[in-house]
C-alpha positions as CSV (number, residue, x, y, z in Angstrom):
1,X,47.5,28.1,-32.4
2,X,50.8,30.0,-32.8
3,X,48.9,33.4,-32.9
4,X,47.1,32.6,-29.5
5,X,50.4,31.8,-28.0
6,X,51.7,35.1,-29.2
7,X,54.1,36.6,-26.4
8,X,52.1,39.4,-24.4
9,X,55.3,41.7,-24.4
10,X,55.8,41.9,-28.0
11,X,54.5,44.7,-30.4
12,X,51.4,44.7,-32.4
13,X,53.4,45.4,-35.4
14,X,55.3,42.3,-35.0
15,X,51.8,40.2,-34.5
16,X,50.5,41.8,-37.6
17,X,53.4,41.0,-39.8
18,X,53.4,37.4,-38.8
19,X,49.5,37.2,-39.2
20,X,49.5,38.6,-42.9
21,X,52.6,36.4,-43.7
22,X,50.8,33.1,-42.5
23,X,47.7,34.4,-44.4
24,X,49.8,34.8,-47.7
25,X,51.5,31.4,-47.1
26,X,48.4,29.5,-46.4
27,X,46.6,31.0,-49.2
28,X,49.5,30.6,-51.8
29,X,49.6,34.4,-52.5
30,X,52.5,36.6,-53.4
31,X,51.1,40.1,-51.4
32,X,49.1,40.8,-48.4
33,X,47.9,43.6,-45.9
34,X,46.4,43.9,-42.6
35,X,45.0,47.4,-41.8
36,X,42.8,48.7,-38.9
37,X,39.6,50.6,-39.6
38,X,39.2,53.7,-37.2
39,X,36.5,54.1,-34.8
40,X,35.0,57.0,-37.2
41,X,34.4,54.1,-39.7
42,X,35.2,56.5,-42.6
43,X,38.9,55.9,-42.8
44,X,41.6,53.1,-42.5
45,X,45.0,53.1,-40.7
46,X,47.5,51.6,-43.3
47,X,49.4,49.4,-41.0
48,X,51.4,46.4,-42.3
49,X,52.0,44.5,-45.5
50,X,53.5,41.1,-45.9
51,X,57.2,40.5,-46.0
52,X,56.6,39.3,-49.6
53,X,54.8,42.6,-50.4
54,X,57.3,44.9,-48.9
55,X,60.1,43.9,-51.5
56,X,58.2,45.8,-54.3
57,X,55.5,48.1,-52.2
58,X,56.5,51.7,-51.5
59,X,53.0,52.7,-50.1
60,X,53.4,54.9,-46.8
61,X,52.1,54.4,-43.6
62,X,48.9,56.6,-43.2
63,X,46.7,56.9,-40.2
64,X,43.5,58.3,-42.1
65,X,43.1,56.9,-45.6
66,X,39.6,57.6,-46.5
67,X,37.3,54.9,-47.4
68,X,35.8,57.0,-50.0
69,X,38.9,56.8,-52.1
70,X,39.7,53.2,-51.4
71,X,39.3,50.9,-54.2
72,X,37.1,47.5,-54.4
73,X,40.0,46.1,-52.0
74,X,38.1,47.8,-49.3
75,X,34.6,46.6,-50.0
76,X,35.0,44.2,-47.3
77,X,34.8,47.3,-45.0
78,X,31.8,48.8,-46.8
79,X,29.9,45.4,-47.2
80,X,30.9,43.9,-44.0
81,X,31.1,40.6,-45.7
82,X,34.6,38.7,-47.3
83,X,35.2,39.7,-50.8
84,X,36.5,37.8,-53.6
85,X,37.9,39.2,-57.1
86,X,39.7,36.4,-58.9
87,X,39.9,39.1,-62.0
88,X,40.8,42.1,-60.3
89,X,42.7,43.5,-63.2
90,X,39.9,43.2,-65.4
91,X,37.2,45.0,-63.0
92,X,36.5,48.2,-64.8
93,X,35.2,50.1,-61.5
94,X,38.1,48.9,-59.3
95,X,39.3,52.3,-58.5
96,X,42.4,53.1,-56.8
97,X,45.3,51.6,-54.6
98,X,47.3,53.4,-52.0
99,X,49.7,55.2,-53.7
100,X,52.8,52.8,-54.2
101,X,51.0,49.8,-53.2
102,X,52.0,46.4,-55.4
103,X,49.8,45.7,-58.6
104,X,46.9,43.4,-57.8
105,X,46.0,40.6,-60.2
106,X,43.7,38.4,-57.7
107,X,42.4,39.8,-54.5
108,X,40.8,38.5,-51.4
109,X,39.7,40.4,-48.3
110,X,37.9,39.9,-45.0
111,X,36.7,42.1,-42.3
112,X,36.5,41.7,-38.6
113,X,33.7,43.0,-36.8
114,X,33.0,43.9,-33.2
115,X,30.1,45.8,-31.8
116,X,28.6,46.1,-35.2
117,X,31.8,48.2,-36.2
118,X,34.6,47.3,-38.7
119,X,37.8,47.1,-36.7
120,X,40.3,45.4,-39.0
121,X,40.5,44.5,-42.6
122,X,42.9,41.5,-43.9
123,X,43.5,40.9,-47.6
124,X,45.9,38.8,-49.8
125,X,46.5,39.0,-53.5
126,X,48.1,37.5,-56.8
127,X,47.5,33.8,-55.9
128,X,48.7,31.4,-58.7
129,X,45.1,30.0,-59.0
130,X,41.6,31.4,-58.3
131,X,40.7,32.0,-54.5
132,X,38.3,29.3,-53.3
133,X,36.0,29.5,-50.1
134,X,38.7,27.4,-48.3
135,X,41.0,30.5,-48.7
136,X,38.4,32.7,-47.5
137,X,37.8,30.6,-44.4
138,X,41.9,30.6,-43.7
139,X,41.8,34.4,-44.2
140,X,38.9,35.0,-42.0
141,X,40.2,32.9,-39.2
142,X,43.7,34.5,-39.3
143,X,41.9,37.8,-39.0
144,X,39.7,37.2,-36.3
145,X,42.4,35.6,-34.3
146,X,44.8,38.3,-34.9
147,X,42.2,41.0,-33.6
148,X,41.5,38.8,-30.5
149,X,45.4,38.8,-29.8
150,X,45.8,42.5,-30.7
151,X,42.9,43.2,-27.8
152,X,45.0,40.9,-25.5
153,X,48.1,42.8,-26.3
154,X,46.6,46.2,-25.7
155,X,44.8,44.9,-22.2
156,X,48.2,43.6,-21.0
157,X,50.0,46.9,-22.0
158,X,47.7,48.8,-19.9
159,X,47.9,46.3,-16.9
160,X,51.6,46.3,-17.5
161,X,51.7,50.3,-17.5
162,X,49.6,50.4,-14.3
163,X,51.9,47.7,-12.5
164,X,55.0,49.7,-13.5
165,X,53.5,52.7,-12.1
166,X,52.6,51.1,-8.8
167,X,56.5,49.8,-8.6
168,X,58.3,53.0,-9.7
169,X,56.1,55.8,-7.9
170,X,55.0,54.7,-4.4
171,X,53.8,58.2,-3.7
172,X,51.7,58.1,-6.6
173,X,49.5,55.1,-6.1
174,X,49.1,56.2,-2.4
175,X,51.2,53.4,-0.7
176,X,53.4,53.9,2.3
177,X,55.4,51.8,4.8
178,X,55.8,52.1,8.4
179,X,57.3,50.7,11.6
180,X,55.9,51.1,14.9
181,X,57.9,50.7,18.1
182,X,55.3,50.4,21.1
183,X,57.9,50.7,23.9
184,X,58.7,54.2,23.1
185,X,55.3,54.8,21.2
186,X,57.2,56.1,17.9
187,X,56.2,55.5,14.4
188,X,58.6,55.7,11.5
189,X,57.1,56.4,8.1
190,X,58.7,56.5,4.7
191,X,58.6,59.7,2.5
192,X,55.4,58.7,0.5
193,X,53.3,59.1,3.5
194,X,51.7,62.3,2.5
195,X,50.4,60.7,-0.8
196,X,48.2,58.6,1.4
197,X,47.2,60.8,4.2
198,X,46.8,64.3,2.8
199,X,48.6,67.1,4.5
200,X,50.8,64.6,6.2
201,X,53.5,66.5,8.5
202,X,57.1,66.1,7.7
203,X,59.0,64.2,10.2
204,X,55.8,63.0,11.9
205,X,56.7,59.9,14.3
206,X,53.2,59.1,15.8
207,X,49.9,57.8,14.9
208,X,48.2,61.2,14.9
209,X,48.2,62.1,11.6
210,X,46.1,58.9,10.7
211,X,43.8,59.2,13.5
212,X,43.0,62.9,12.4
213,X,41.4,61.9,9.2
214,X,39.5,58.4,10.5
215,X,36.2,58.6,11.4
216,X,35.4,57.9,15.2
217,X,34.9,54.1,15.2
218,X,37.7,53.5,13.1
219,X,40.1,55.6,15.2
220,X,39.0,53.5,18.0
221,X,39.4,50.1,16.3
222,X,42.9,51.3,15.3
223,X,43.7,52.2,19.1
224,X,42.4,48.6,20.0
225,X,44.6,46.8,17.6
226,X,47.6,48.6,18.8
227,X,47.0,47.6,22.4
228,X,46.2,44.1,21.3
229,X,48.6,41.0,21.5
230,X,52.2,41.4,20.2
231,X,51.6,38.5,17.9
232,X,50.8,37.5,14.2
233,X,49.3,40.2,11.7
234,X,46.6,42.5,11.5
235,X,44.6,43.8,8.8
236,X,42.3,46.9,9.0
237,X,39.9,48.6,6.5
238,X,39.7,52.1,7.6
239,X,37.4,54.9,6.5
240,X,38.4,58.9,7.0
241,X,37.6,62.0,5.5
242,X,40.0,64.6,4.1
243,X,39.3,68.1,2.2
244,X,39.1,65.8,-1.2
245,X,36.3,63.8,0.4
246,X,36.3,60.3,1.6
247,X,39.4,58.3,2.2
248,X,39.3,54.2,2.1
249,X,42.5,53.0,3.7
250,X,43.9,49.5,4.0
251,X,46.3,49.0,7.2
252,X,48.2,45.9,7.4
253,X,51.2,45.0,9.6
254,X,52.7,42.0,11.2
255,X,54.8,41.7,14.7
256,X,58.7,41.2,14.4
257,X,61.3,40.9,17.1
258,X,63.7,43.4,17.7
259,X,67.2,42.7,16.7
260,X,68.0,43.3,20.3
261,X,66.4,42.8,23.7
262,X,62.8,41.2,24.1
263,X,60.4,44.1,22.8
264,X,58.6,43.7,19.4
265,X,57.9,46.0,16.5
266,X,55.0,46.2,14.2
267,X,55.9,46.8,10.6
268,X,53.6,47.3,7.7
269,X,51.9,49.3,4.9
270,X,49.2,51.9,4.7
271,X,47.7,51.8,1.3
272,X,44.9,54.0,-0.6
273,X,42.5,51.1,-1.5
274,X,40.7,53.1,-4.1
275,X,43.6,53.1,-6.6
276,X,44.2,49.3,-5.8
277,X,40.6,48.7,-6.6
278,X,40.9,50.7,-9.9
279,X,44.1,48.5,-10.7
280,X,42.0,45.2,-10.0
281,X,39.1,46.4,-12.4
282,X,41.7,47.0,-15.2
283,X,42.9,43.2,-14.5
284,X,39.3,42.1,-14.6
285,X,38.9,44.1,-17.8
286,X,41.8,42.4,-19.2
287,X,40.8,38.9,-18.5
288,X,37.0,38.7,-18.9
289,X,34.5,39.2,-21.8
290,X,32.4,42.4,-21.8
291,X,29.4,40.6,-23.4
292,X,29.1,37.7,-20.9
293,X,31.1,38.3,-18.2
294,X,32.9,35.2,-18.6
295,X,36.7,34.9,-18.4
296,X,38.0,35.4,-22.0
297,X,40.6,33.7,-24.2
298,X,43.4,35.2,-22.6
299,X,42.3,33.9,-19.1
300,X,41.7,30.4,-20.7
301,X,45.0,29.9,-22.3
302,X,46.8,31.1,-18.9
303,X,44.6,28.8,-17.0
304,X,45.2,26.0,-19.1
305,X,49.0,26.5,-19.1
306,X,48.8,26.5,-15.3
307,X,46.9,23.3,-15.0
308,X,48.9,21.6,-17.4
309,X,52.1,22.5,-15.6
310,X,50.5,21.1,-12.4
311,X,49.3,17.9,-14.2
312,X,53.2,17.3,-15.0
313,X,53.9,17.1,-11.3
314,X,51.3,14.9,-10.4
315,X,51.2,11.3,-12.2
316,X,47.9,9.9,-13.3
317,X,46.0,13.3,-13.1
318,X,44.0,14.7,-15.9
319,X,41.5,17.0,-17.0
320,X,39.3,17.5,-20.0
321,X,38.8,20.5,-22.1
322,X,35.0,20.8,-23.7
323,X,35.0,22.8,-26.8
324,X,31.3,24.4,-27.4
325,X,30.1,25.5,-30.6
326,X,26.4,26.9,-30.9
327,X,25.0,25.2,-34.3
328,X,23.6,27.7,-36.8
329,X,24.5,30.9,-34.7
330,X,25.3,32.9,-37.6
331,X,21.7,32.4,-39.1
332,X,20.8,34.0,-35.7
333,X,22.6,37.1,-36.5
334,X,21.5,37.1,-40.3
335,X,17.8,36.7,-39.3
336,X,17.6,39.0,-35.9
337,X,20.6,41.1,-36.0
338,X,23.5,41.3,-33.9
339,X,21.6,42.9,-30.9
340,X,19.5,39.8,-30.5
341,X,22.4,37.6,-31.2
342,X,24.1,39.2,-28.1
343,X,21.3,38.5,-25.9
344,X,21.2,34.9,-27.2
345,X,24.8,34.6,-26.4
346,X,24.3,36.2,-22.8
347,X,21.7,33.7,-22.2
348,X,23.7,30.9,-23.3
349,X,26.6,31.9,-21.1
350,X,24.3,32.1,-18.0
351,X,22.9,28.7,-18.6
352,X,26.7,27.4,-19.0
353,X,27.5,28.9,-15.6
354,X,24.5,27.4,-14.2
355,X,25.3,24.0,-15.4
356,X,29.0,24.3,-14.4
357,X,30.1,23.0,-10.8
358,X,32.5,24.2,-8.4
359,X,35.1,22.3,-9.9
360,X,34.3,23.2,-13.6
361,X,35.4,26.6,-15.2
362,X,33.8,28.1,-18.2
363,X,35.3,30.7,-20.6
364,X,34.2,32.4,-23.8
365,X,36.7,31.6,-26.6
366,X,35.3,33.9,-29.1
367,X,32.3,34.5,-31.2
368,X,29.8,31.7,-30.4
369,X,32.6,29.4,-29.2
370,X,32.7,28.5,-25.4
371,X,35.2,26.5,-23.4
372,X,34.3,24.4,-20.1
373,X,37.3,22.9,-18.1
374,X,36.4,19.6,-16.3
375,X,38.8,18.7,-13.4
376,X,40.3,15.2,-13.1
377,X,40.5,12.7,-12.7
378,X,38.6,12.4,-16.0
379,X,37.8,9.2,-18.0
380,X,36.1,9.4,-21.6
381,X,32.9,8.0,-19.8
382,X,32.8,11.1,-17.4
383,X,33.8,13.4,-19.8
384,X,30.9,12.5,-22.0
385,X,28.6,12.5,-19.4
386,X,29.3,16.2,-18.6
387,X,29.2,17.1,-22.3
388,X,25.8,15.5,-22.3
389,X,24.8,17.3,-19.4
390,X,25.9,20.4,-21.1
391,X,23.8,19.7,-24.0
392,X,20.6,18.8,-22.4
393,X,20.9,22.0,-20.1
394,X,21.9,24.7,-22.2
395,X,20.7,23.8,-25.7
396,X,16.9,24.7,-26.3
397,X,14.8,27.7,-27.2
398,X,16.1,31.2,-25.9
399,X,12.8,33.3,-25.2
400,X,13.4,36.9,-25.6
401,X,11.8,39.8,-24.0
402,X,9.1,40.2,-26.9
403,X,8.3,36.8,-26.6
404,X,10.2,35.3,-29.9
405,X,11.7,31.7,-29.2
406,X,15.4,31.7,-30.8
407,X,16.4,27.8,-31.2
408,X,20.0,27.1,-29.8
409,X,21.8,23.8,-30.7
410,X,25.2,22.9,-30.0
411,X,28.0,20.6,-30.9
412,X,30.8,19.6,-28.4
413,X,34.4,18.3,-29.1
414,X,36.2,17.1,-25.9
415,X,39.9,16.7,-25.6
416,X,41.2,14.8,-22.4
417,X,44.5,16.0,-21.1
418,X,46.7,13.5,-19.0
419,X,50.1,14.7,-17.7
420,X,51.6,14.5,-21.1
421,X,54.1,17.1,-22.1
422,X,52.2,18.8,-24.9
423,X,51.4,22.8,-25.2
424,X,47.9,24.6,-24.7
425,X,48.1,25.0,-28.4
426,X,48.2,21.3,-29.0
427,X,45.3,20.7,-26.6
428,X,43.0,23.4,-28.0
429,X,43.7,22.1,-31.4
430,X,42.9,18.5,-30.3
431,X,39.5,20.0,-28.8
432,X,38.7,22.0,-32.0
433,X,39.5,18.5,-34.1
434,X,37.1,16.9,-31.8
435,X,34.5,19.6,-32.4
436,X,34.8,19.4,-36.0
437,X,33.8,16.0,-36.2
438,X,30.9,16.3,-34.0
439,X,29.6,19.2,-36.1
440,X,30.2,16.7,-39.2
441,X,28.1,14.3,-37.6
442,X,25.3,17.0,-37.6
443,X,25.6,18.2,-34.1
444,X,26.6,16.1,-31.0
445,X,29.5,15.1,-28.9
446,X,33.1,13.9,-29.9
447,X,35.3,12.8,-27.2
448,X,39.3,12.0,-27.8
449,X,41.9,11.5,-25.4
450,X,45.9,12.7,-25.4
451,X,48.2,10.8,-23.6
C-alpha cells in the first residue's frame, strides 16, 4: 500500500531503493537488489541494492550486464519463475556475481513478466533462516507492485513533460491568443500566431491570414459567428489547408466589455487541435490499461482519493469497492499460454463493463484482479447484491475462437467506505482482506464495512 501511494514526482531510484529495503525487512534478509532486464532479454541493467547491502557492496552500475555471465542468482530471469537457494554457498555451479557484490549465503529471486518478457528482477539474501513460500510471496508482491508503480512514474513523467512544453512554449504546440475589436474591425494577435497558421504575416491585424487557409464553408462559418450577437462564448472547429497539408483548428472566444464606452471586444484563442489530441492520447495511455482498455491502477487510486475527499464533505455518504479476483487464472496461463490468458482477461473485462451501470466504474488493478466502484449510498445488502450480480453475469466459460471453453470463476471482497477519515491504502487493504476471506471459503463474496 505504501508503494501504491508513492509520489508521482519522485525518482525511480528512490522507489526502487524503498522497495528493496521493504523486501529485505519483511523477509528478514541482510542484502537485496532490484534490477531491470533490458528489452533485448540478454542483459541486465544493474540498478539498486538495498541500503543494508550498500554498506559493503561495491558493485558498480552497469547498463548491460550479460545474463550469460550471471550466476544462478539470475535463474529467475532465465526460467521466469521464482528461485530459492537456501544453501547458495554450497552450490557447485553457482557461477559469478557482479564484481564487488556482497557474499551470498542464501538467496531468493523473483521475476516480473510483462507481455511474455522479463522486465524486472528482485532478490534478497542471507536471511537467518531458510526462505519459505511466504517469503517468495512477499518478494513477488513487492516486485510486481514496484513494476506497476515504475510504469506509473514513467507515464506521469511523460505527461508532465508534455504539459510543461505546453505551458512554456506556446508556439511549439500551436496556440495563440487574440483580441478582436469589431467597431474598427481590428484583430490583435500575439507573437505565436505563426505557429498556428503557417506563413502568418508579421503585424497582421485582421482575420485574413486565418481565412486564407480555411476551406470555403468554414470561412463562411467564421464570418457568420463574427456577425452574430455580441454576447456569450463562441467555439468553432475549423478545417483548412496549408503547404504542409490539412490543418485542424479550434477557435474559442468570449465577449467582454471595453474599459471605456459601450462597445464590446471578442477575446480568445486559436489552437492547433492535432497537438492537443496527441496530448490527450498520452494522458489516455497513462491512465488506461493497454490489454483491456479499462482504467488502470493509477486512475483507480486517483478516483478513490477524489471520491473519499467528496465523501468527507457529505455526511452519510458512502460507496463500496469490489475487489474481484478470477480463481485459478494462473492455471489458464500455465495450461494454454499467456496469449490465451490475455484473451480470457479481455473477455472478462468486457463482461464486467457490460454488467456495470452508469453509476459504477470498473478498473483493472493488475494481473487477474479488477475493481468495481459502487456509488452510494451503499448498504451491506446492496453491496452483496451487486457482487452476486457480478458473479452470476461474469463467471462461466469463456469460448475461444477455436471452440475451446475456458472456465472462469471468481471471488469478490467488498469494502464499504463511509465518510470516515481513512486513506486509499486503508480502503484497498480492507477490500483485499475481504477478498482473501472469500477465496479462503473456496470462492464467493465477503462484504466488510469501514466506518
